[in-house]
N, C-alpha and C positions, 0 to 999 in steps of 0.2 A: 674107482672110476673105470668105466669100460675102455678097452683098447680103442684107439682112434677118437678119443674124446678130450675136451679141454675146457678150461675156464680161464678167462683173461680179465684182469682188473685194471682199470684206469685210475691213476692217482694224481692229484694235484696238491703239491706240498705234502702235508701229512694226512690228507683226506682222500678216502676212496670216493670217486665221483661217478663211477660206472663199472659195469661188468657185462660179460657175455659168456655163454657156454654153448657148446656144440658136441655132437657125437653122431653115431649111427642112428638113423631114423627109428623111432619106436615102432613104426608100422612096416618098414621095409629096410632091412639092414644094408641093401645095396645103395641106398641114398644117405647122404648126410642130412643132418637136421640142426638148424639154429634153434636151440631150446629156449633161450632167453637172451635179451639184450636190454639193459636198463641204464639210464643216465639220469643223475639228479637234475631236477628242473633248473637249478642255478647254473648248471654247466651246459644247458641246451644252447646250440648255436656256436659253440666253441670248437667243434670238430671232434669231440670225444666219441660220439656215436659213430661217426664216419670212420674213425681210426679203429674202433672195436670191430666194426663190420669188415673193414679191409683185412684185419688180422684173422678174423674168424673164417672168411672166405679163403684166404691164403692157406690156412691150416687144413681146412676141409679138402682143398686140392692136394696138399702135401700128403694127406691121409688116403689119397686115391679115389676120392669121390668125384664122379662126373656131373652129378646133379645134387641139389640139396632142396629141402623143403622147410617151411616154418608154418606155424599156425598163429593167427592174430584175430582178436575180436573184430567181428564185422563192423561194429559201431565204434571204430577207433580211427577216424580219418587222418589224424596227425601221424600216427605210427604207420599206417598203410602208405601214406605218401612218402615217408622216410624209406620204407622198403622199396617202393617203386622207383625212387630216385637212385637207389643202389642196384637196380637191375632186376629185382624180383618181380614176378607177375602172378596174379591170381590164376590158378589152374582149374577152378571149378569145384574143388573139394570143399565140402562143408561138414561141420559136425555141431551138434547142440550139446551143451553141457550145463552144469549147474555151478554157479559161483555165488557163495554166500546166500544161498536160497533163491537166487534169481536165475532163470534159464537164459543162457547166452549162446549166441551163435559165433562159431569161429570159422574163418575161411583159410584155406591152404594157399600158400604162395610157393613158387618153385623158381629156381635159378639154375642155368646151365653153367657149370664150372669149367668147361673145356675151353 
């Protein structure tokens, strides 16, 4: 695992219900990046995602990052709203990629950690 990176797991009873991972940005090592955050649908609305987000942002700050980015599918309104409620904002960055043979567009979000 690269220095200044981490993965956090949310557990309910004996079940993993979510996880998040972060580290230096793949495109600019002066920025932090939220690589992934995932919560099982059965745990949606229970605060798991918010707790994982709080921990991830706190760790990015602890690792000395002043800003962080993430990439999200453009056509994913639920997840985009979750990020926006957590303080992230689309910054105009876009990229097209292929997922399972389908071209998809991702948009970049950014957050000030200061």
